[in-house]
C-alpha positions as CSV (number, residue, x, y, z in Angstrom):
1,M,0.2,-0.1,-0.1
2,S,1.3,3.6,-0.9
3,A,2.6,5.6,1.9
4,I,0.3,8.5,0.6
5,V,-2.8,6.6,1.6
6,I,-1.3,5.0,4.8
7,D,-0.5,8.5,5.9
8,S,-4.0,9.8,4.8
9,A,-5.7,7.1,6.9
10,R,-3.6,7.6,10.2
11,R,-4.9,11.6,9.6
12,D,-8.3,10.6,9.2
13,L,-8.3,8.6,12.1
14,Q,-6.6,11.2,14.5
15,R,-9.5,13.8,13.6
16,A,-11.9,11.4,14.1
17,R,-11.1,10.8,17.8
18,I,-10.8,14.4,18.5
19,I,-14.4,15.0,17.0
20,R,-15.8,12.1,18.9
21,A,-14.0,13.2,22.1
22,H,-15.0,17.1,22.1
23,A,-17.5,18.0,19.8
24,A,-20.5,18.4,22.7
25,E,-17.9,20.7,24.1
26,Y,-18.9,23.3,21.4
27,T,-22.1,24.6,21.3
28,T,-24.1,27.8,20.0
29,T,-27.6,29.0,21.4
30,A,-30.4,30.8,19.2
31,A,-30.8,34.4,20.5
32,E,-32.5,36.9,19.4
33,G,-30.7,40.0,17.5
34,Y,-31.8,43.7,16.9
35,L,-35.5,44.1,16.1
36,G,-36.2,40.6,16.5
37,A,-33.5,39.3,13.8
38,Q,-32.5,35.8,14.4
39,G,-29.1,35.9,16.3
40,Y,-26.7,33.1,18.1
41,T,-24.5,33.2,21.3
42,G,-21.5,30.6,21.5
43,N,-21.1,28.7,24.6
44,H,-17.4,30.2,24.9
45,A,-18.4,33.8,23.8
46,G,-18.0,35.4,27.2
47,D,-14.4,33.6,27.4
48,A,-13.8,35.4,23.9
49,R,-14.9,38.5,25.0
50,R,-12.7,38.4,28.3
51,D,-9.8,37.1,26.8
52,G,-9.6,39.9,24.3
53,A,-7.2,38.4,21.4
54,I,-9.8,35.8,19.8
55,S,-6.6,34.1,17.7
56,D,-4.5,33.7,20.9
57,T,-7.5,32.1,22.4
58,L,-8.3,29.5,19.6
59,R,-4.6,28.7,19.0
60,A,-4.4,27.5,22.6
61,E,-7.5,25.8,22.7
62,F,-6.7,23.8,19.3
63,K,-3.4,23.0,21.2
64,R,-4.9,21.5,24.0
65,L,-7.1,19.3,21.5
66,G,-3.8,18.0,19.7
67,A,-5.0,19.0,16.9
68,K,-2.4,20.0,13.8
69,G,-2.8,21.8,10.4
70,V,-5.0,24.7,11.8
71,S,-3.5,28.2,12.1
72,F,-5.2,31.6,13.8
73,S,-4.2,35.1,12.4
74,K,-5.8,38.6,12.6
75,G,-8.0,39.3,9.2
76,R,-9.2,42.5,7.8
77,G,-10.6,44.9,10.1
78,H,-12.7,43.2,13.0
79,G,-11.9,39.7,11.7
80,L,-10.1,36.3,12.5
81,A,-8.6,34.4,9.7
82,V,-8.8,30.6,9.9
83,T,-6.5,28.5,7.7
84,V,-6.6,24.8,7.6
85,T,-4.1,22.4,6.0
86,A,-5.4,20.1,3.3
87,W,-3.4,16.8,2.6
88,P,-3.6,14.2,0.0
89,G,-6.5,12.5,0.6
90,D,-8.6,15.5,1.5
91,L,-10.1,16.1,-1.8
92,V,-11.9,13.3,-3.8
93,S,-10.5,12.2,-6.9
94,Y,-11.4,14.5,-10.1
95,R,-13.7,12.0,-11.6
96,E,-15.5,11.4,-8.6
97,F,-16.1,15.3,-8.6
98,Y,-17.0,15.1,-12.1
99,L,-19.5,12.7,-11.9
100,A,-21.0,14.2,-8.6
101,A,-21.3,17.5,-10.2
102,T,-24.5,19.1,-11.4
103,P,-25.4,22.0,-13.4
104,D,-27.0,23.4,-11.0
105,D,-23.7,23.8,-8.9
106,F,-22.5,26.3,-11.4
107,T,-25.3,28.8,-11.9
108,A,-24.4,32.6,-11.4
109,S,-27.6,34.3,-10.9
110,G,-29.4,31.5,-12.9
111,Y,-27.1,31.1,-15.7
112,I,-24.3,28.9,-16.8
113,E,-21.2,30.5,-18.4
114,D,-19.2,28.3,-20.8
115,P,-15.4,28.6,-19.7
116,E,-14.2,28.4,-23.1
117,H,-16.5,31.0,-24.4
118,L,-17.9,29.1,-27.6
119,L,-21.5,29.5,-26.6
120,P,-23.4,32.5,-25.0
121,R,-24.5,31.8,-21.3
122,C,-27.9,30.3,-21.0
123,S,-30.2,28.9,-18.2
124,V,-30.3,25.6,-16.4
125,A,-33.5,24.6,-18.5
126,A,-31.6,25.5,-21.7
127,F,-28.4,24.1,-21.1
128,Y,-30.2,20.8,-20.5
129,N,-31.6,21.3,-24.5
130,L,-27.9,21.7,-25.6
131,P,-26.5,18.9,-27.7
132,A,-24.9,16.2,-25.4
133,L,-21.3,17.0,-26.7
134,D,-21.6,20.5,-25.6
135,R,-23.0,19.6,-22.3
136,R,-20.1,17.1,-21.6
137,R,-17.9,19.8,-22.8
138,I,-18.9,22.6,-20.6
139,M,-19.2,20.4,-17.7
140,R,-15.7,19.3,-18.0
141,A,-14.2,22.7,-18.3
142,L,-16.2,23.7,-15.0
143,T,-15.3,20.9,-13.0
144,R,-11.9,21.1,-13.9
145,T,-11.4,25.0,-13.3
146,L,-12.9,24.7,-9.8
147,Y,-11.1,21.6,-9.2
148,K,-8.1,23.1,-9.8
149,S,-8.8,26.1,-7.7
150,A,-9.5,24.0,-4.7
151,A,-5.9,21.8,-5.1
152,A,-4.4,25.4,-5.0
153,G,-6.2,26.4,-2.0
154,H,-8.3,29.1,-2.9
155,V,-11.6,26.9,-2.1
156,F,-13.0,26.0,1.4
157,P,-16.0,23.6,2.0
158,G,-19.3,25.6,2.9
159,R,-21.5,25.2,5.6
160,P,-23.0,22.1,6.7
161,G,-26.1,21.7,4.9
162,S,-25.8,23.8,2.2
163,D,-26.1,22.7,-1.4
164,D,-23.0,23.9,-2.5
165,A,-20.6,22.3,-5.1
166,T,-17.3,23.1,-2.8
167,R,-18.6,20.3,-0.2
168,K,-18.4,17.8,-3.5
169,L,-14.6,18.6,-3.6
170,F,-13.6,17.1,-0.5
171,S,-14.0,13.5,1.3
172,P,-16.2,13.1,4.2
173,E,-13.6,12.8,6.7
174,F,-12.4,16.3,5.7
175,L,-16.0,17.7,5.6
176,A,-16.1,16.4,9.3
177,W,-13.0,18.1,10.1
178,A,-14.1,21.7,8.7
179,D,-17.3,21.5,10.2
180,F,-15.7,20.7,13.8
181,I,-13.0,23.7,13.3
182,R,-16.2,26.0,12.3
183,A,-18.3,24.7,15.3
184,V,-15.5,25.4,17.6
185,V,-14.8,29.0,16.3
186,T,-18.4,29.9,16.2
187,S,-18.7,28.6,19.9
188,Y,-16.5,31.6,20.7
189,N,-18.5,34.2,18.7
190,F,-21.9,35.6,19.1
191,N,-24.3,37.5,16.6
192,H,-26.9,39.9,18.3
193,G,-27.2,42.2,15.0
194,N,-29.4,42.5,12.2
195,S,-27.9,42.8,8.6
196,Q,-31.4,44.0,7.1
197,V,-31.1,47.5,8.5
198,D,-27.3,47.6,9.0
199,Y,-27.1,47.1,12.5
200,Y,-24.3,44.6,13.5
201,D,-23.3,43.4,16.9
202,V,-20.8,40.9,16.5
203,G,-18.0,39.4,18.3
204,F,-15.9,38.8,15.0
205,Y,-16.2,37.7,11.5
206,A,-14.2,34.8,10.7
207,D,-13.0,34.2,7.3
208,Y,-11.9,30.2,6.1
209,H,-9.2,29.4,4.2
210,M,-7.7,26.1,2.9
211,K,-3.7,25.8,2.8
212,P,-2.6,23.0,0.3
213,A,0.0,20.9,2.0
214,P,3.3,20.6,-0.7
215,S,2.2,16.9,-1.4
216,L,-1.1,17.7,-2.2
217,A,-0.2,18.7,-6.1
218,D,1.7,15.5,-6.5
219,S,-1.3,13.3,-5.6
220,I,-3.4,15.5,-8.0
221,I,-4.5,13.4,-11.1
222,I,-6.8,15.1,-13.5
223,P,-7.6,12.4,-16.4
224,A,-8.4,13.7,-20.2
225,D,-11.6,11.2,-20.1
226,P,-13.3,11.7,-16.7
227,D,-16.1,9.8,-18.6
228,A,-13.9,6.4,-19.0
229,P,-13.8,3.8,-16.2
230,A,-12.2,4.6,-13.3
231,V,-8.5,3.5,-12.4
232,P,-7.9,2.1,-8.8
233,L,-6.3,4.6,-6.6
234,A,-3.2,2.5,-6.2
235,D,-2.8,2.2,-10.0
236,L,-3.1,5.9,-9.9
237,V,-0.4,6.2,-7.4
238,R,1.9,4.0,-8.9
239,Q,1.6,5.7,-12.2
240,R,2.4,9.3,-10.3
241,E,5.7,8.0,-8.6
242,A,6.9,6.4,-12.0
243,E,6.3,9.4,-13.9
244,Q,8.4,11.0,-10.9
245,A,11.1,8.7,-11.6
246,A,11.3,9.0,-15.0
247,R,11.8,12.9,-14.7
248,I,14.4,12.6,-12.1
249,Q,16.3,9.9,-14.3
250,A,15.9,12.4,-17.3
251,A,17.3,15.5,-15.3
252,E,20.3,13.3,-14.3
253,A,21.0,11.7,-17.3
254,P,24.3,13.3,-19.1
255,A,23.3,15.8,-21.9
256,A,24.0,14.8,-25.3
257,R,27.5,15.9,-27.0
258,R,26.7,18.3,-29.9
259,P,28.6,18.2,-33.0
260,S,31.5,20.6,-33.0
261,E,34.7,21.4,-35.4
262,L,36.4,18.4,-34.1
263,D,33.5,16.3,-35.9
264,E,34.4,17.9,-39.1
265,I,38.3,17.3,-38.3
266,A,37.3,13.2,-37.6
267,E,35.3,12.9,-41.1
268,F,38.3,14.7,-42.8
269,V,40.7,12.3,-41.3
270,A,38.6,9.0,-42.0
271,E,38.5,10.2,-45.9
272,A,42.1,10.9,-45.8
273,A,42.5,7.2,-44.3
274,A,40.2,5.6,-46.7
275,A,41.9,7.5,-49.5
276,A,45.2,6.1,-48.5
277,A,44.1,2.4,-48.2
278,D,42.5,2.4,-51.5
279,P,43.7,5.1,-53.8
280,A,41.6,6.3,-56.6
281,P,42.6,6.1,-60.2
282,E,45.1,8.3,-61.4
283,K,43.9,11.6,-63.1
284,P,45.4,13.5,-65.6
285,A,48.1,16.0,-64.1
286,A,47.0,19.6,-64.2
287,P,49.0,21.9,-66.0
288,E,51.6,24.0,-63.8
289,A,51.3,27.1,-63.1
290,P,53.5,30.0,-64.5
291,A,56.3,30.0,-62.1
292,E,55.8,34.0,-62.5
293,D,52.4,34.1,-60.6
294,P,53.1,34.2,-57.0
295,D,49.4,33.7,-56.3
296,Q,49.3,30.5,-57.5
297,L,49.0,27.5,-55.2
298,A,51.3,24.5,-55.2
299,P,50.0,21.2,-56.8
300,A,47.9,19.0,-54.8
301,A,50.8,16.7,-54.7
302,A,52.9,18.8,-52.4
303,L,50.0,18.7,-50.0
304,L,50.2,15.1,-49.4
305,P,52.9,14.0,-46.4
306,A,56.6,13.4,-47.2
307,D,56.8,10.5,-44.7
308,P,55.8,7.3,-46.9
309,A,54.7,6.0,-43.2
310,R,51.9,8.6,-42.8
311,P,49.4,6.7,-44.7
312,A,49.7,3.7,-42.4
313,V,49.6,6.3,-39.5
314,L,46.2,7.6,-41.1
315,Q,44.8,4.0,-41.5
316,Q,45.3,3.5,-37.5
317,V,43.7,6.9,-36.9
318,D,41.0,6.1,-33.8
319,L,38.0,8.4,-34.6
320,A,36.9,8.2,-31.0
321,D,40.3,10.0,-30.2
322,V,39.5,13.5,-31.5
323,S,43.0,15.0,-30.1
324,A,44.6,12.1,-32.2
325,D,42.4,13.1,-35.7
326,A,43.7,17.1,-34.9
327,A,47.3,15.7,-34.5
328,A,47.3,13.6,-37.7
329,V,46.3,16.7,-39.5
330,L,48.7,19.2,-38.0
331,G,51.3,16.4,-38.8
332,T,50.4,16.8,-42.5
333,A,51.0,20.7,-42.4
334,E,54.2,20.0,-40.3
335,A,55.2,18.0,-43.2
336,L,54.9,20.2,-45.8
337,A,57.0,23.0,-44.4
338,P,60.4,21.7,-45.5
339,E,59.5,21.1,-49.1
340,A,57.4,24.6,-49.1
341,A,60.7,26.1,-48.0
342,A,62.8,24.8,-50.7
343,A,60.0,25.5,-53.6
344,D,59.2,29.1,-52.7
345,P,60.5,31.1,-49.7
346,E,57.5,33.3,-49.5
347,E,55.2,30.3,-49.1
348,A,57.7,28.9,-46.5
349,A,57.2,32.0,-44.8
350,A,53.3,31.7,-44.8
351,L,53.7,28.0,-43.4
352,E,56.3,29.3,-40.8
353,P,53.9,29.3,-37.9
354,W,52.6,25.7,-38.4
355,P,55.2,24.2,-36.5
356,A,55.4,26.5,-33.8
357,L,51.7,26.1,-32.8
358,P,51.7,23.3,-29.8
359,L,48.8,20.8,-30.0
360,P,47.2,20.2,-26.6
361,P,44.4,17.6,-26.1
362,S,42.0,20.4,-26.5
363,G,42.1,24.1,-27.1
364,P,40.7,27.0,-29.1
365,V,43.8,27.7,-30.5
366,A,44.5,24.4,-31.8
367,L,41.0,24.4,-33.5
368,E,41.1,27.4,-34.9
369,A,44.8,26.4,-36.4
370,V,43.3,23.2,-37.8
371,A,40.1,24.7,-39.1
372,A,42.4,27.3,-41.2
373,W,44.5,24.5,-42.6
374,L,41.8,22.5,-43.6
375,A,40.7,25.6,-45.2
376,V,43.8,26.0,-47.4
377,S,43.9,22.5,-47.9
378,R,40.7,21.9,-49.3
379,A,41.0,25.0,-51.6
380,A,44.1,23.6,-52.9
381,R,42.9,19.9,-53.5
382,A,39.8,21.8,-55.5
383,A,42.1,24.0,-57.7
384,A,44.5,21.1,-58.5
385,G,41.2,18.7,-59.7
386,V,41.8,16.4,-56.5
387,S,38.7,15.0,-54.9
């Protein structure tokens, strides 16, 4: 059984024990208000008036009861803010709420609004005359909006006996707990006023709020199709735990390596190794450039390594070791320097920086140098007609 289900059962049992043991201690008595209005007086109203700070009085009272998850603070004006923590299991499943909700739960002044604004608002009687697909779509949107609002802590169950949609959101155990908290708070209050004539004689105004526990959001599952057959709670919990484990595993997985300049170098070295192992058919030699043209590039044969063992070295290149690939490419450039010096002093001066460049296992200088050499080499091979 899931830990969430076990904790919820223990919490409900503790709340039920407190309610059974102390419910009779908090009562209210009907009293006549101003000009015959219906009022009430709590059996602890005198204690509240004598103590002055009602929030401190109620905080001490709930501590005596051993109740957890209930806090009190001063509200706006002459008010009291009561905050109750809701845990996983205090809200019913979305499917259960969806099946229990009716169009009358969402009427505003006798009308029903379409949350998606595809249809104008209509009365309840007109709502039942809509096509079945529209009725289902509107009810799904209405229930989903209210359910998400409750999960975020913006809804508190209405008073006992009220035909309110908010009471369908919560489990019977949480409703009993909320009603008990309301009864305790009301027993410290009184109301002898008459709102019809704007005469107010009230101890304090209580404002109730729900605070969702951090684990409540993780237990909320809203299915795409609430009309589908229900899934057992244990399966839903296992599904949510599997989704969380998958997200953690994806976050901890190493990021995939992105292509870089080294990939291009490795590809070029592989092509050179393949060419050395299986040389291509000889092509007619390109006409030599006039000696007086200083801008003419050297023939492609001059770009091949002078060391006869170089092709064997290229065949042994391990493409997984990018540093070795870069070293083979720069080795070719280093081999060109003596031949270029004998053929053309100016070109030798242009190639002079190559042997002076060290090649660390990695580094922006080496990569830039190799990229520049690749550009020169490919241009020369293209000019000479060598693929």
